[in-house]
TORKOL-4160 file (C-alpha; in steps of 0.2 Angstrom, whole numbers, padded with zeros to 4 digits, m for minus):
468
<pt num="1" X="m0001" Y="0000" Z="m0001"/>
<pt num="2" X="0015" Y="0012" Z="0004"/>
<pt num="3" X="0022" Y="0008" Z="m0014"/>
<pt num="4" X="0006" Y="0015" Z="m0021"/>
<pt num="5" X="0005" Y="0032" Z="m0010"/>
<pt num="6" X="0023" Y="0034" Z="m0013"/>
<pt num="7" X="0020" Y="0031" Z="m0034"/>
<pt num="8" X="0005" Y="0044" Z="m0032"/>
<pt num="9" X="0014" Y="0057" Z="m0023"/>
<pt num="10" X="0030" Y="0055" Z="m0033"/>
<pt num="11" X="0020" Y="0056" Z="m0051"/>
<pt num="12" X="0026" Y="0073" Z="m0061"/>
<pt num="13" X="0008" Y="0071" Z="m0068"/>
<pt num="14" X="m0003" Y="0070" Z="m0052"/>
<pt num="15" X="m0002" Y="0089" Z="m0045"/>
<pt num="16" X="m0013" Y="0086" Z="m0029"/>
<pt num="17" X="m0012" Y="0078" Z="m0012"/>
<pt num="18" X="m0028" Y="0067" Z="m0012"/>
<pt num="19" X="m0041" Y="0071" Z="0001"/>
<pt num="20" X="m0045" Y="0054" Z="0013"/>
<pt num="21" X="m0060" Y="0047" Z="0003"/>
<pt num="22" X="m0049" Y="0051" Z="m0013"/>
<pt num="23" X="m0036" Y="0041" Z="m0006"/>
<pt num="24" X="m0047" Y="0027" Z="m0002"/>
<pt num="25" X="m0054" Y="0027" Z="m0021"/>
<pt num="26" X="m0037" Y="0028" Z="m0029"/>
<pt num="27" X="m0029" Y="0015" Z="m0017"/>
<pt num="28" X="m0043" Y="0002" Z="m0019"/>
<pt num="29" X="m0038" Y="m0016" Z="m0022"/>
<pt num="30" X="m0055" Y="m0021" Z="m0029"/>
<pt num="31" X="m0057" Y="m0022" Z="m0049"/>
<pt num="32" X="m0073" Y="m0012" Z="m0048"/>
<pt num="33" X="m0076" Y="0003" Z="m0037"/>
<pt num="34" X="m0089" Y="0018" Z="m0038"/>
<pt num="35" X="m0084" Y="0034" Z="m0029"/>
<pt num="36" X="m0102" Y="0041" Z="m0028"/>
<pt num="37" X="m0115" Y="0053" Z="m0019"/>
<pt num="38" X="m0117" Y="0071" Z="m0017"/>
<pt num="39" X="m0109" Y="0084" Z="m0028"/>
<pt num="40" X="m0094" Y="0093" Z="m0022"/>
<pt num="41" X="m0084" Y="0079" Z="m0017"/>
<pt num="42" X="m0070" Y="0081" Z="m0030"/>
<pt num="43" X="m0075" Y="0064" Z="m0039"/>
<pt num="44" X="m0068" Y="0070" Z="m0055"/>
<pt num="45" X="m0052" Y="0073" Z="m0049"/>
<pt num="46" X="m0050" Y="0056" Z="m0040"/>
<pt num="47" X="m0053" Y="0047" Z="m0056"/>
<pt num="48" X="m0040" Y="0057" Z="m0066"/>
<pt num="49" X="m0027" Y="0053" Z="m0052"/>
<pt num="50" X="m0031" Y="0035" Z="m0054"/>
<pt num="51" X="m0030" Y="0034" Z="m0071"/>
<pt num="52" X="m0012" Y="0042" Z="m0071"/>
<pt num="53" X="m0004" Y="0031" Z="m0058"/>
<pt num="54" X="0004" Y="0020" Z="m0070"/>
<pt num="55" X="0009" Y="0030" Z="m0085"/>
<pt num="56" X="0028" Y="0028" Z="m0082"/>
<pt num="57" X="0025" Y="0010" Z="m0089"/>
<pt num="58" X="0027" Y="0009" Z="m0109"/>
<pt num="59" X="0013" Y="m0003" Z="m0110"/>
<pt num="60" X="0000" Y="0005" Z="m0099"/>
<pt num="61" X="m0016" Y="0013" Z="m0107"/>
<pt num="62" X="m0030" Y="0021" Z="m0099"/>
<pt num="63" X="m0048" Y="0026" Z="m0106"/>
<pt num="64" X="m0059" Y="0039" Z="m0095"/>
<pt num="65" X="m0078" Y="0041" Z="m0103"/>
<pt num="66" X="m0092" Y="0052" Z="m0100"/>
<pt num="67" X="m0108" Y="0051" Z="m0110"/>
<pt num="68" X="m0104" Y="0064" Z="m0123"/>
<pt num="69" X="m0090" Y="0075" Z="m0130"/>
<pt num="70" X="m0098" Y="0090" Z="m0124"/>
<pt num="71" X="m0098" Y="0083" Z="m0106"/>
<pt num="72" X="m0080" Y="0080" Z="m0109"/>
<pt num="73" X="m0073" Y="0096" Z="m0113"/>
<pt num="74" X="m0083" Y="0109" Z="m0106"/>
<pt num="75" X="m0075" Y="0119" Z="m0091"/>
<pt num="76" X="m0068" Y="0111" Z="m0075"/>
<pt num="77" X="m0073" Y="0092" Z="m0083"/>
<pt num="78" X="m0061" Y="0080" Z="m0086"/>
<pt num="79" X="m0052" Y="0086" Z="m0102"/>
<pt num="80" X="m0050" Y="0104" Z="m0094"/>
<pt num="81" X="m0043" Y="0097" Z="m0079"/>
<pt num="82" X="m0031" Y="0085" Z="m0088"/>
<pt num="83" X="m0024" Y="0099" Z="m0098"/>
<pt num="84" X="m0021" Y="0109" Z="m0082"/>
<pt num="85" X="m0012" Y="0094" Z="m0074"/>
<pt num="86" X="m0002" Y="0088" Z="m0090"/>
<pt num="87" X="0001" Y="0106" Z="m0100"/>
<pt num="88" X="0015" Y="0109" Z="m0090"/>
<pt num="89" X="0024" Y="0092" Z="m0090"/>
<pt num="90" X="0032" Y="0082" Z="m0104"/>
<pt num="91" X="0016" Y="0073" Z="m0109"/>
<pt num="92" X="0012" Y="0078" Z="m0126"/>
<pt num="93" X="m0008" Y="0081" Z="m0130"/>
<pt num="94" X="m0016" Y="0074" Z="m0147"/>
<pt num="95" X="m0032" Y="0078" Z="m0155"/>
<pt num="96" X="m0037" Y="0092" Z="m0146"/>
<pt num="97" X="m0032" Y="0085" Z="m0128"/>
<pt num="98" X="m0043" Y="0070" Z="m0133"/>
<pt num="99" X="m0028" Y="0060" Z="m0129"/>
<pt num="100" X="m0011" Y="0063" Z="m0121"/>
<pt num="101" X="0004" Y="0052" Z="m0124"/>
<pt num="102" X="0018" Y="0051" Z="m0111"/>
<pt num="103" X="0037" Y="0048" Z="m0114"/>
<pt num="104" X="0036" Y="0031" Z="m0109"/>
<pt num="105" X="0024" Y="0027" Z="m0123"/>
<pt num="106" X="0009" Y="0025" Z="m0112"/>
<pt num="107" X="m0007" Y="0034" Z="m0116"/>
<pt num="108" X="m0023" Y="0041" Z="m0108"/>
<pt num="109" X="m0038" Y="0042" Z="m0121"/>
<pt num="110" X="m0055" Y="0052" Z="m0117"/>
<pt num="111" X="m0071" Y="0044" Z="m0126"/>
<pt num="112" X="m0089" Y="0045" Z="m0125"/>
<pt num="113" X="m0104" Y="0034" Z="m0126"/>
<pt num="114" X="m0117" Y="0046" Z="m0134"/>
<pt num="115" X="m0127" Y="0031" Z="m0141"/>
<pt num="116" X="m0130" Y="0012" Z="m0137"/>
<pt num="117" X="m0118" Y="0007" Z="m0153"/>
<pt num="118" X="m0104" Y="0018" Z="m0147"/>
<pt num="119" X="m0098" Y="0003" Z="m0135"/>
<pt num="120" X="m0092" Y="m0005" Z="m0150"/>
<pt num="121" X="m0080" Y="0009" Z="m0155"/>
<pt num="122" X="m0067" Y="0002" Z="m0142"/>
<pt num="123" X="m0067" Y="m0016" Z="m0149"/>
<pt num="124" X="m0049" Y="m0021" Z="m0154"/>
<pt num="125" X="m0042" Y="m0010" Z="m0140"/>
<pt num="126" X="m0034" Y="m0015" Z="m0124"/>
<pt num="127" X="m0034" Y="m0004" Z="m0108"/>
<pt num="128" X="m0028" Y="m0010" Z="m0090"/>
<pt num="129" X="m0039" Y="0006" Z="m0083"/>
<pt num="130" X="m0056" Y="0011" Z="m0089"/>
<pt num="131" X="m0065" Y="0025" Z="m0079"/>
<pt num="132" X="m0082" Y="0032" Z="m0081"/>
<pt num="133" X="m0087" Y="0048" Z="m0075"/>
<pt num="134" X="m0105" Y="0052" Z="m0071"/>
<pt num="135" X="m0109" Y="0033" Z="m0074"/>
<pt num="136" X="m0126" Y="0035" Z="m0070"/>
<pt num="137" X="m0129" Y="0042" Z="m0087"/>
<pt num="138" X="m0122" Y="0026" Z="m0096"/>
<pt num="139" X="m0134" Y="0011" Z="m0100"/>
<pt num="140" X="m0128" Y="m0006" Z="m0091"/>
<pt num="141" X="m0125" Y="m0014" Z="m0106"/>
<pt num="142" X="m0112" Y="m0002" Z="m0113"/>
<pt num="143" X="m0104" Y="m0001" Z="m0095"/>
<pt num="144" X="m0102" Y="m0021" Z="m0094"/>
<pt num="145" X="m0097" Y="m0022" Z="m0111"/>
<pt num="146" X="m0080" Y="m0012" Z="m0109"/>
<pt num="147" X="m0076" Y="m0025" Z="m0097"/>
<pt num="148" X="m0070" Y="m0035" Z="m0113"/>
<pt num="149" X="m0056" Y="m0021" Z="m0116"/>
<pt num="150" X="m0046" Y="m0024" Z="m0099"/>
<pt num="151" X="m0031" Y="m0034" Z="m0103"/>
<pt num="152" X="m0018" Y="m0039" Z="m0093"/>
<pt num="153" X="0000" Y="m0034" Z="m0095"/>
<pt num="154" X="0011" Y="m0050" Z="m0089"/>
<pt num="155" X="0024" Y="m0048" Z="m0076"/>
<pt num="156" X="0021" Y="m0029" Z="m0072"/>
<pt num="157" X="0009" Y="m0030" Z="m0057"/>
<pt num="158" X="m0001" Y="m0018" Z="m0064"/>
<pt num="159" X="m0019" Y="m0021" Z="m0060"/>
<pt num="160" X="m0034" Y="m0021" Z="m0070"/>
<pt num="161" X="m0047" Y="m0008" Z="m0064"/>
<pt num="162" X="m0063" Y="m0002" Z="m0068"/>
<pt num="163" X="m0068" Y="0014" Z="m0059"/>
<pt num="164" X="m0083" Y="0025" Z="m0060"/>
<pt num="165" X="m0091" Y="0040" Z="m0052"/>
<pt num="166" X="m0109" Y="0044" Z="m0050"/>
<pt num="167" X="m0123" Y="0054" Z="m0042"/>
<pt num="168" X="m0139" Y="0046" Z="m0036"/>
<pt num="169" X="m0152" Y="0046" Z="m0049"/>
<pt num="170" X="m0150" Y="0042" Z="m0066"/>
<pt num="171" X="m0151" Y="0023" Z="m0072"/>
<pt num="172" X="m0155" Y="0011" Z="m0057"/>
<pt num="173" X="m0143" Y="m0002" Z="m0062"/>
<pt num="174" X="m0128" Y="0007" Z="m0053"/>
<pt num="175" X="m0138" Y="0008" Z="m0037"/>
<pt num="176" X="m0141" Y="m0010" Z="m0038"/>
<pt num="177" X="m0125" Y="m0016" Z="m0043"/>
<pt num="178" X="m0114" Y="m0005" Z="m0030"/>
<pt num="179" X="m0125" Y="0004" Z="m0016"/>
<pt num="180" X="m0136" Y="m0010" Z="m0012"/>
<pt num="181" X="m0131" Y="m0024" Z="m0002"/>
<pt num="182" X="m0121" Y="m0037" Z="m0013"/>
<pt num="183" X="m0109" Y="m0052" Z="m0009"/>
<pt num="184" X="m0097" Y="m0047" Z="m0023"/>
<pt num="185" X="m0080" Y="m0046" Z="m0016"/>
<pt num="186" X="m0071" Y="m0039" Z="m0031"/>
<pt num="187" X="m0083" Y="m0024" Z="m0031"/>
<pt num="188" X="m0084" Y="m0009" Z="m0019"/>
<pt num="189" X="m0094" Y="0008" Z="m0017"/>
<pt num="190" X="m0084" Y="0022" Z="m0008"/>
<pt num="191" X="m0096" Y="0037" Z="m0002"/>
<pt num="192" X="m0092" Y="0054" Z="m0008"/>
<pt num="193" X="m0101" Y="0070" Z="m0001"/>
<pt num="194" X="m0097" Y="0088" Z="m0002"/>
<pt num="195" X="m0093" Y="0089" Z="0017"/>
<pt num="196" X="m0078" Y="0078" Z="0012"/>
<pt num="197" X="m0071" Y="0093" Z="0002"/>
<pt num="198" X="m0063" Y="0107" Z="0015"/>
<pt num="199" X="m0058" Y="0118" Z="m0001"/>
<pt num="200" X="m0077" Y="0120" Z="m0004"/>
<pt num="201" X="m0088" Y="0135" Z="0002"/>
<pt num="202" X="m0102" Y="0121" Z="0009"/>
<pt num="203" X="m0112" Y="0138" Z="0014"/>
<pt num="204" X="m0113" Y="0144" Z="m0003"/>
<pt num="205" X="m0115" Y="0129" Z="m0011"/>
<pt num="206" X="m0130" Y="0123" Z="0001"/>
<pt num="207" X="m0138" Y="0138" Z="m0003"/>
<pt num="208" X="m0136" Y="0135" Z="m0023"/>
<pt num="209" X="m0143" Y="0118" Z="m0021"/>
<pt num="210" X="m0159" Y="0124" Z="m0010"/>
<pt num="211" X="m0166" Y="0129" Z="m0026"/>
<pt num="212" X="m0168" Y="0112" Z="m0032"/>
<pt num="213" X="m0183" Y="0102" Z="m0029"/>
<pt num="214" X="m0184" Y="0091" Z="m0013"/>
<pt num="215" X="m0179" Y="0074" Z="m0023"/>
<pt num="216" X="m0164" Y="0083" Z="m0032"/>
<pt num="217" X="m0158" Y="0091" Z="m0017"/>
<pt num="218" X="m0158" Y="0074" Z="m0006"/>
<pt num="219" X="m0148" Y="0067" Z="m0020"/>
<pt num="220" X="m0135" Y="0080" Z="m0024"/>
<pt num="221" X="m0134" Y="0086" Z="m0008"/>
<pt num="222" X="m0136" Y="0073" Z="0005"/>
<pt num="223" X="m0130" Y="0058" Z="m0007"/>
<pt num="224" X="m0147" Y="0049" Z="m0004"/>
<pt num="225" X="m0148" Y="0034" Z="m0016"/>
<pt num="226" X="m0166" Y="0030" Z="m0009"/>
<pt num="227" X="m0174" Y="0049" Z="m0016"/>
<pt num="228" X="m0183" Y="0044" Z="m0031"/>
<pt num="229" X="m0196" Y="0056" Z="m0039"/>
<pt num="230" X="m0216" Y="0052" Z="m0037"/>
<pt num="231" X="m0223" Y="0040" Z="m0050"/>
<pt num="232" X="m0208" Y="0030" Z="m0053"/>
<pt num="233" X="m0214" Y="0018" Z="m0065"/>
<pt num="234" X="m0206" Y="0025" Z="m0080"/>
<pt num="235" X="m0188" Y="0030" Z="m0078"/>
<pt num="236" X="m0186" Y="0047" Z="m0090"/>
<pt num="237" X="m0168" Y="0048" Z="m0085"/>
<pt num="238" X="m0164" Y="0033" Z="m0095"/>
<pt num="239" X="m0168" Y="0041" Z="m0111"/>
<pt num="240" X="m0153" Y="0042" Z="m0121"/>
<pt num="241" X="m0152" Y="0062" Z="m0129"/>
<pt num="242" X="m0147" Y="0063" Z="m0145"/>
<pt num="243" X="m0149" Y="0076" Z="m0159"/>
<pt num="244" X="m0160" Y="0077" Z="m0175"/>
<pt num="245" X="m0147" Y="0071" Z="m0188"/>
<pt num="246" X="m0143" Y="0060" Z="m0204"/>
<pt num="247" X="m0149" Y="0044" Z="m0191"/>
<pt num="248" X="m0166" Y="0052" Z="m0189"/>
<pt num="249" X="m0169" Y="0055" Z="m0207"/>
<pt num="250" X="m0167" Y="0037" Z="m0212"/>
<pt num="251" X="m0180" Y="0027" Z="m0218"/>
<pt num="252" X="m0172" Y="0009" Z="m0225"/>
<pt num="253" X="m0175" Y="m0004" Z="m0210"/>
<pt num="254" X="m0183" Y="0009" Z="m0197"/>
<pt num="255" X="m0201" Y="0006" Z="m0193"/>
<pt num="256" X="m0211" Y="0021" Z="m0186"/>
<pt num="257" X="m0227" Y="0022" Z="m0176"/>
<pt num="258" X="m0236" Y="0037" Z="m0171"/>
<pt num="259" X="m0250" Y="0034" Z="m0157"/>
<pt num="260" X="m0264" Y="0045" Z="m0153"/>
<pt num="261" X="m0272" Y="0050" Z="m0137"/>
<pt num="262" X="m0288" Y="0060" Z="m0142"/>
<pt num="263" X="m0295" Y="0074" Z="m0131"/>
<pt num="264" X="m0310" Y="0085" Z="m0139"/>
<pt num="265" X="m0308" Y="0100" Z="m0128"/>
<pt num="266" X="m0300" Y="0117" Z="m0132"/>
<pt num="267" X="m0290" Y="0128" Z="m0119"/>
<pt num="268" X="m0294" Y="0116" Z="m0104"/>
<pt num="269" X="m0294" Y="0097" Z="m0100"/>
<pt num="270" X="m0283" Y="0085" Z="m0108"/>
<pt num="271" X="m0273" Y="0086" Z="m0122"/>
<pt num="272" X="m0273" Y="0078" Z="m0139"/>
<pt num="273" X="m0255" Y="0069" Z="m0142"/>
<pt num="274" X="m0247" Y="0061" Z="m0156"/>
<pt num="275" X="m0232" Y="0052" Z="m0150"/>
<pt num="276" X="m0219" Y="0046" Z="m0164"/>
<pt num="277" X="m0208" Y="0031" Z="m0159"/>
<pt num="278" X="m0196" Y="0023" Z="m0172"/>
<pt num="279" X="m0187" Y="0005" Z="m0172"/>
<pt num="280" X="m0171" Y="0003" Z="m0182"/>
<pt num="281" X="m0172" Y="m0015" Z="m0187"/>
<pt num="282" X="m0153" Y="m0014" Z="m0192"/>
<pt num="283" X="m0145" Y="m0005" Z="m0178"/>
<pt num="284" X="m0159" Y="m0013" Z="m0165"/>
<pt num="285" X="m0162" Y="0003" Z="m0158"/>
<pt num="286" X="m0178" Y="0013" Z="m0151"/>
<pt num="287" X="m0181" Y="0032" Z="m0153"/>
<pt num="288" X="m0193" Y="0045" Z="m0148"/>
<pt num="289" X="m0194" Y="0056" Z="m0163"/>
<pt num="290" X="m0207" Y="0068" Z="m0161"/>
<pt num="291" X="m0223" Y="0073" Z="m0149"/>
<pt num="292" X="m0237" Y="0084" Z="m0155"/>
<pt num="293" X="m0249" Y="0091" Z="m0140"/>
<pt num="294" X="m0261" Y="0103" Z="m0140"/>
<pt num="295" X="m0278" Y="0107" Z="m0131"/>
<pt num="296" X="m0290" Y="0108" Z="m0146"/>
<pt num="297" X="m0308" Y="0105" Z="m0151"/>
<pt num="298" X="m0316" Y="0091" Z="m0162"/>
<pt num="299" X="m0313" Y="0100" Z="m0179"/>
<pt num="300" X="m0294" Y="0106" Z="m0175"/>
<pt num="301" X="m0291" Y="0088" Z="m0167"/>
<pt num="302" X="m0295" Y="0080" Z="m0185"/>
<pt num="303" X="m0284" Y="0094" Z="m0193"/>
<pt num="304" X="m0269" Y="0090" Z="m0182"/>
<pt num="305" X="m0271" Y="0072" Z="m0185"/>
<pt num="306" X="m0272" Y="0074" Z="m0204"/>
<pt num="307" X="m0258" Y="0087" Z="m0207"/>
<pt num="308" X="m0246" Y="0077" Z="m0194"/>
<pt num="309" X="m0250" Y="0061" Z="m0204"/>
<pt num="310" X="m0246" Y="0070" Z="m0220"/>
<pt num="311" X="m0230" Y="0076" Z="m0213"/>
<pt num="312" X="m0223" Y="0061" Z="m0205"/>
<pt num="313" X="m0210" Y="0050" Z="m0213"/>
<pt num="314" X="m0217" Y="0037" Z="m0227"/>
<pt num="315" X="m0223" Y="0021" Z="m0220"/>
<pt num="316" X="m0227" Y="0029" Z="m0202"/>
<pt num="317" X="m0241" Y="0018" Z="m0196"/>
<pt num="318" X="m0255" Y="0028" Z="m0186"/>
<pt num="319" X="m0261" Y="0021" Z="m0171"/>
<pt num="320" X="m0278" Y="0026" Z="m0163"/>
<pt num="321" X="m0288" Y="0021" Z="m0149"/>
<pt num="322" X="m0307" Y="0013" Z="m0151"/>
<pt num="323" X="m0317" Y="0019" Z="m0136"/>
<pt num="324" X="m0330" Y="0007" Z="m0130"/>
<pt num="325" X="m0347" Y="0005" Z="m0137"/>
<pt num="326" X="m0355" Y="0008" Z="m0155"/>
<pt num="327" X="m0350" Y="0026" Z="m0154"/>
<pt num="328" X="m0331" Y="0022" Z="m0154"/>
<pt num="329" X="m0333" Y="0010" Z="m0168"/>
<pt num="330" X="m0341" Y="0024" Z="m0178"/>
<pt num="331" X="m0328" Y="0035" Z="m0173"/>
<pt num="332" X="m0314" Y="0024" Z="m0179"/>
<pt num="333" X="m0323" Y="0019" Z="m0195"/>
<pt num="334" X="m0325" Y="0038" Z="m0198"/>
<pt num="335" X="m0305" Y="0041" Z="m0194"/>
<pt num="336" X="m0300" Y="0029" Z="m0206"/>
<pt num="337" X="m0311" Y="0031" Z="m0220"/>
<pt num="338" X="m0313" Y="0050" Z="m0222"/>
<pt num="339" X="m0296" Y="0058" Z="m0212"/>
<pt num="340" X="m0283" Y="0045" Z="m0214"/>
<pt num="341" X="m0288" Y="0037" Z="m0230"/>
<pt num="342" X="m0273" Y="0028" Z="m0239"/>
<pt num="343" X="m0263" Y="0028" Z="m0224"/>
<pt num="344" X="m0257" Y="0012" Z="m0214"/>
<pt num="345" X="m0268" Y="0012" Z="m0197"/>
<pt num="346" X="m0269" Y="0000" Z="m0182"/>
<pt num="347" X="m0284" Y="0002" Z="m0170"/>
<pt num="348" X="m0282" Y="m0003" Z="m0152"/>
<pt num="349" X="m0295" Y="m0008" Z="m0140"/>
<pt num="350" X="m0288" Y="m0007" Z="m0124"/>
<pt num="351" X="m0291" Y="m0018" Z="m0109"/>
<pt num="352" X="m0284" Y="m0019" Z="m0090"/>
<pt num="353" X="m0277" Y="m0007" Z="m0080"/>
<pt num="354" X="m0266" Y="0009" Z="m0088"/>
<pt num="355" X="m0251" Y="0003" Z="m0078"/>
<pt num="356" X="m0251" Y="m0015" Z="m0087"/>
<pt num="357" X="m0253" Y="m0006" Z="m0102"/>
<pt num="358" X="m0238" Y="0005" Z="m0100"/>
<pt num="359" X="m0227" Y="m0010" Z="m0092"/>
<pt num="360" X="m0220" Y="m0016" Z="m0109"/>
<pt num="361" X="m0213" Y="0002" Z="m0113"/>
<pt num="362" X="m0206" Y="0003" Z="m0096"/>
<pt num="363" X="m0197" Y="m0011" Z="m0098"/>
<pt num="364" X="m0189" Y="m0006" Z="m0114"/>
<pt num="365" X="m0184" Y="0011" Z="m0107"/>
<pt num="366" X="m0177" Y="0001" Z="m0093"/>
<pt num="367" X="m0165" Y="m0009" Z="m0104"/>
<pt num="368" X="m0155" Y="0007" Z="m0108"/>
<pt num="369" X="m0157" Y="0007" Z="m0127"/>
<pt num="370" X="m0171" Y="0021" Z="m0129"/>
<pt num="371" X="m0165" Y="0037" Z="m0138"/>
<pt num="372" X="m0175" Y="0053" Z="m0137"/>
<pt num="373" X="m0171" Y="0066" Z="m0149"/>
<pt num="374" X="m0168" Y="0083" Z="m0143"/>
<pt num="375" X="m0184" Y="0097" Z="m0146"/>
<pt num="376" X="m0195" Y="0106" Z="m0138"/>
<pt num="377" X="m0207" Y="0092" Z="m0133"/>
<pt num="378" X="m0194" Y="0084" Z="m0122"/>
<pt num="379" X="m0198" Y="0093" Z="m0105"/>
<pt num="380" X="m0217" Y="0091" Z="m0104"/>
<pt num="381" X="m0214" Y="0072" Z="m0112"/>
<pt num="382" X="m0202" Y="0067" Z="m0098"/>
<pt num="383" X="m0211" Y="0076" Z="m0084"/>
<pt num="384" X="m0227" Y="0067" Z="m0087"/>
<pt num="385" X="m0219" Y="0050" Z="m0089"/>
<pt num="386" X="m0208" Y="0052" Z="m0075"/>
<pt num="387" X="m0226" Y="0057" Z="m0064"/>
<pt num="388" X="m0235" Y="0040" Z="m0069"/>
<pt num="389" X="m0235" Y="0028" Z="m0057"/>
<pt num="390" X="m0246" Y="0012" Z="m0050"/>
<pt num="391" X="m0257" Y="0026" Z="m0041"/>
<pt num="392" X="m0272" Y="0029" Z="m0051"/>
<pt num="393" X="m0270" Y="0048" Z="m0044"/>
<pt num="394" X="m0256" Y="0049" Z="m0057"/>
<pt num="395" X="m0267" Y="0046" Z="m0071"/>
<pt num="396" X="m0272" Y="0065" Z="m0069"/>
<pt num="397" X="m0263" Y="0069" Z="m0085"/>
<pt num="398" X="m0257" Y="0052" Z="m0095"/>
<pt num="399" X="m0260" Y="0057" Z="m0114"/>
<pt num="400" X="m0242" Y="0055" Z="m0117"/>
<pt num="401" X="m0239" Y="0040" Z="m0106"/>
<pt num="402" X="m0252" Y="0032" Z="m0114"/>
<pt num="403" X="m0247" Y="0035" Z="m0132"/>
<pt num="404" X="m0229" Y="0030" Z="m0129"/>
<pt num="405" X="m0237" Y="0013" Z="m0121"/>
<pt num="406" X="m0246" Y="0011" Z="m0138"/>
<pt num="407" X="m0232" Y="0015" Z="m0150"/>
<pt num="408" X="m0220" Y="0002" Z="m0141"/>
<pt num="409" X="m0233" Y="m0012" Z="m0141"/>
<pt num="410" X="m0237" Y="m0009" Z="m0157"/>
<pt num="411" X="m0219" Y="m0009" Z="m0164"/>
<pt num="412" X="m0215" Y="m0024" Z="m0154"/>
<pt num="413" X="m0229" Y="m0034" Z="m0163"/>
<pt num="414" X="m0224" Y="m0027" Z="m0180"/>
<pt num="415" X="m0205" Y="m0034" Z="m0178"/>
<pt num="416" X="m0215" Y="m0051" Z="m0173"/>
<pt num="417" X="m0207" Y="m0052" Z="m0154"/>
<pt num="418" X="m0214" Y="m0051" Z="m0137"/>
<pt num="419" X="m0207" Y="m0044" Z="m0122"/>
<pt num="420" X="m0194" Y="m0055" Z="m0113"/>
<pt num="421" X="m0196" Y="m0046" Z="m0097"/>
<pt num="422" X="m0216" Y="m0045" Z="m0096"/>
<pt num="423" X="m0227" Y="m0054" Z="m0107"/>
<pt num="424" X="m0243" Y="m0048" Z="m0098"/>
<pt num="425" X="m0241" Y="m0032" Z="m0107"/>
<pt num="426" X="m0243" Y="m0040" Z="m0124"/>
<pt num="427" X="m0257" Y="m0050" Z="m0117"/>
<pt num="428" X="m0267" Y="m0035" Z="m0115"/>
<pt num="429" X="m0266" Y="m0029" Z="m0133"/>
<pt num="430" X="m0270" Y="m0046" Z="m0141"/>
<pt num="431" X="m0286" Y="m0038" Z="m0149"/>
<pt num="432" X="m0275" Y="m0026" Z="m0158"/>
<pt num="433" X="m0280" Y="m0026" Z="m0177"/>
<pt num="434" X="m0270" Y="m0020" Z="m0193"/>
<pt num="435" X="m0282" Y="m0011" Z="m0203"/>
<pt num="436" X="m0275" Y="m0003" Z="m0220"/>
<pt num="437" X="m0285" Y="0007" Z="m0231"/>
<pt num="438" X="m0284" Y="0001" Z="m0250"/>
<pt num="439" X="m0289" Y="0019" Z="m0255"/>
<pt num="440" X="m0275" Y="0029" Z="m0264"/>
<pt num="441" X="m0264" Y="0039" Z="m0252"/>
<pt num="442" X="m0270" Y="0057" Z="m0251"/>
<pt num="443" X="m0257" Y="0071" Z="m0255"/>
<pt num="444" X="m0269" Y="0083" Z="m0248"/>
<pt num="445" X="m0265" Y="0103" Z="m0245"/>
<pt num="446" X="m0250" Y="0109" Z="m0236"/>
<pt num="447" X="m0250" Y="0109" Z="m0219"/>
<pt num="448" X="m0258" Y="0123" Z="m0210"/>
<pt num="449" X="m0255" Y="0130" Z="m0193"/>
<pt num="450" X="m0266" Y="0123" Z="m0178"/>
<pt num="451" X="m0274" Y="0136" Z="m0168"/>
<pt num="452" X="m0270" Y="0131" Z="m0147"/>
<pt num="453" X="m0256" Y="0119" Z="m0153"/>
<pt num="454" X="m0243" Y="0120" Z="m0138"/>
<pt num="455" X="m0226" Y="0123" Z="m0145"/>
<pt num="456" X="m0222" Y="0124" Z="m0166"/>
<pt num="457" X="m0238" Y="0120" Z="m0176"/>
<pt num="458" X="m0229" Y="0110" Z="m0187"/>
<pt num="459" X="m0223" Y="0093" Z="m0187"/>
<pt num="460" X="m0203" Y="0093" Z="m0190"/>
<pt num="461" X="m0204" Y="0080" Z="m0204"/>
<pt num="462" X="m0206" Y="0083" Z="m0224"/>
<pt num="463" X="m0217" Y="0074" Z="m0235"/>
<pt num="464" X="m0200" Y="0064" Z="m0239"/>
<pt num="465" X="m0195" Y="0061" Z="m0222"/>
<pt num="466" X="m0184" Y="0071" Z="m0209"/>
<pt num="467" X="m0178" Y="0088" Z="m0213"/>
<pt num="468" X="m0164" Y="0098" Z="m0204"/>
């Protein structure tokens, strides 16, 4: 142990004397260690120090990861700290600081995991230390895949290390893997709180955190891993945020569904909602691409349905719910023949509790492979999903949750698979039927603005697919 302490203190690349909790982290002998809890505990500094401990060895290579490149490169983030530490030394920066090379031949590389498939970028590489900053933002599948990149250097004594930092919240696998009781002896959790850092102005920082909601304050100020938002059925923090780019304009191999939850009251009451979800059958990715949402009267509801359907990418399937009774059948028939003539339509006849209808969507989201395209609709969409839960009181505004659930179930049926996580949701929708009109696809007039529409009145999609 003293050998490791001397190694760190004598390194020209680590210009700090670690705090007691940081010493615990960098000296831990377990293969996996999470340094986590509240903000302000200098977790990123400890992660960088751990990565630099063995750079005097010619065959040593370390990889430090965050969710996006922006997270890596912003002020006071990992790349900025590395530039401050390593700039005055004999280490050499490459690719704008994304990699540092040392005279011994060793390297420190910075990477990111913006998409689930990014985990494959490092196949063929070998590292002796892999570190994750804010690992609660990373899917479990990506984290576990990188174990395949840890390779031993024979006869050197350099340990293989997987290290991570995190704050409470985010993806639940982090808490269950590290914080909850477990018997895995190669895995350790080291709590970190802002009170551990004597260089921090605790009073001022606490005042800033007092502006947060109670749950976020408990998580970030007190490191409370059990503090969770109300609802708790969906985990919206598990969405992988992506920009609208060329991937979102693809049509080959992509199935798309826009599910509708209708309301017919202008200005007050529930919203009419249309949620667009895509499934890439080549990349095996799920993606929420768009939400239209407005409080409209009956005539404007029809106009929104028609113009949105016309603007969606070719082949998008519209899903509409059939209310009980003969009036519900007549309404669906009218939509199919008059409003959506020529477009593929699926009709759902819901049965069972709402929470069961939503279970498949919640399970798919929890798997960590669901993307959310950035847009003005994001906040309202994730807020509603976060508030949805088993308590019927959470159903006060569930329009987007219902439509999201319909999208996931319809796509799951279209790809010919059933959820391996929970088949009860599949059984709930056995009565879904595909109804495709034989009429010629309507071209119709250009989309007009919709009175009362929340946010932009036009869909972000053109007739030929996505636009920039």
